N, C-alpha and C positions, 0 to 999 in steps of 0.2 A: 504494500500500500504506500509506503513512503517513497518508493522508486518512481511512482507515477508523477507526483509533483516535480521531482527532480528532472525527469525526462521532459515534461512540459516546459519547465524553466529553461532547460538546455536548448530545446527547439526554438523557443522564443528568442533566446540570446543569439543563436546562430542566424535566425531570420532577421533580427534587428540589425546585425552587422552587415548582412548581405545588402540590405536595402539602403544603407548609408553610403552614398558615393564619396563622402569626405574621407571615409576610412580606406578607400581604395584608390584615391586620386594620386597621381604622380606629383612629386614635389615640383613647384614651379621655381624657375630661376628668373629673377628680375633683371632684364636687360635695360640699361639706361637708354632713354629716348634721345638724349643729346648726343650727336655724333662725336663730339670731343670726349665726352665721358666714356662712350662706348669704346672708342679707339684707345683711350688711356687704360681702360680696364682690360682690353685685349693684351696690350703690351705688359701691363702689370702681371696678369695671370701667366703669360708666357714666361716672364722673368722668374717667377716662382718655380714653374715646371723645369726651366733650364738650370736653375740652381740645383734642383734635385738631380737632374741628369748629370751635371758636372760632378757632384759628389759620387754618384755611381760610377762615372767614368774614371775618376781618380782611384776609387777602390778597385775597379777592374784592372787598371794599369798596374797597381801595386800587386794585386793577386797574380797577374801574368808574370811579373818580374819574379815573384816568389816561386812560382811553378818552375820557371827556367833555372832557378838556383837550387832546386831540390837535388839531393844526391842521386846519381844514377839517371838523371834526365837525359834521354837520347838527344843527339844533335838536332834531329828533325823537330823535336818538341821545343828545344831552346830557340831555334830559328823561328818556329811558328809563333812562339810567345812574343818574340821581338816584333814580328809582323803585326800581332794583335796590339801590342803597345803602340806601334807606329800609327795604326788605324785609329786607335782610341785617341791618341794625341791630335790627330787630324780632325776627328769629330769634335774634340774639346775646343780646338782653335776656332772651328766654325761657329760655335755657340757663345764663345767668351764675351763678345761685345753686347750681348742681350740679356745679361743677368742683373742689370741694375734697375732699381725702382724708377719709374718715370717721374718726370717733374710734377710739381703741384699743378692742379688743374688750371689755375689761372695762367701759369707760365706755359703749360702744355698747349693751351688754346691759341697762344700767340703765333705758333708756327705749325699749323695742322698739316701743311703740305710736307714739311720735313718729317713730321711724325708718321705720316702715312708712308712716305718713302722708306723710313726706318722699318715699318711693319713689313713692307714688301721685301726689303732686303733680308730681314730676319727670316721670313718664310723661305727664301732661296737658300740662305746659309744653313738653316735647320734641315732642309731637305738634303743639302750636300753633306752635312754632318751625319745624317741618317744613312746615307749611302756608304760613308766611311765605316760607320758602325755595323752596317750589314756585312761588310768585308770582314771585320773583326769577328762577328758572330759566325760567319761561314768557316773561317780558319779555326776558331775554337771548337766548333762542332766537329769538323774533320779530325782534329787532333784528339778530341774526346773519344771518337770511335776507334782510333788506331793506337792510342797510347796504352802502355802497360797499366794494369789494374791499380797500382799504388798511386797513380796520378789522377784517378777518376774523381775523387772528392775535390782536390784543388782545382781541377778543370771545371767542375760543376759550379764552383764559387765564381770563377771567371765568367762563365756563361750566364749565371744568375745576375751578376752585376751588369753585364752587357744588356741583358733583357730589360732590367730596370731602367737603364739609361735610354734604351730604345723607346720604351713606353712613355717615359717622361718627355722625350723630344717629340714624339707623336702627339702627346697632349699639348705641348707648346704650339705645334703647328695648327692643331684644331682651335686652340685658344686665340690664335692670330687670325682665325677665319679662313685658313687654308686647307689644302688637302695634301695628304702624303703622296709624293710622287713615286711611282714605281720605277725601278731601274730598267 
């Protein structure tokens, strides 16, 4: 007898939640209607993403260097890790100029043409950095498949950091209103 009221209560609870669209609505993101604010927010958001990418790139470069220094590392692995480092450094150089907070809105408004040109250049440089990073990921992936077992975990660390950097750069490209270019 006690189960019937609980069952009815449960059904009412479930039915009530289904009928409430606010409980199922996707969160909304407020996009500024002012073009200057929108552009500034795009650049600010991209700079945050690129700062995260830079951190992952630095960690990946250090991890690649550490793998190459491991005792018993074959020459092919050492050379490959140097290639990964070179590609990571190239990607890092491509994004370095875009990790600063944009000017205050009043100053930012004064030269929107320059700011828009910066956004467009940042998109091109981010895509270039992503291409360099793709090279690093390909090299690390190939080495992972062929390296002796004791190098598996260190190589996975390199690959994980490269993946994080790649995701962050892609996020920056999207924040800037662009699309990731395919090689």
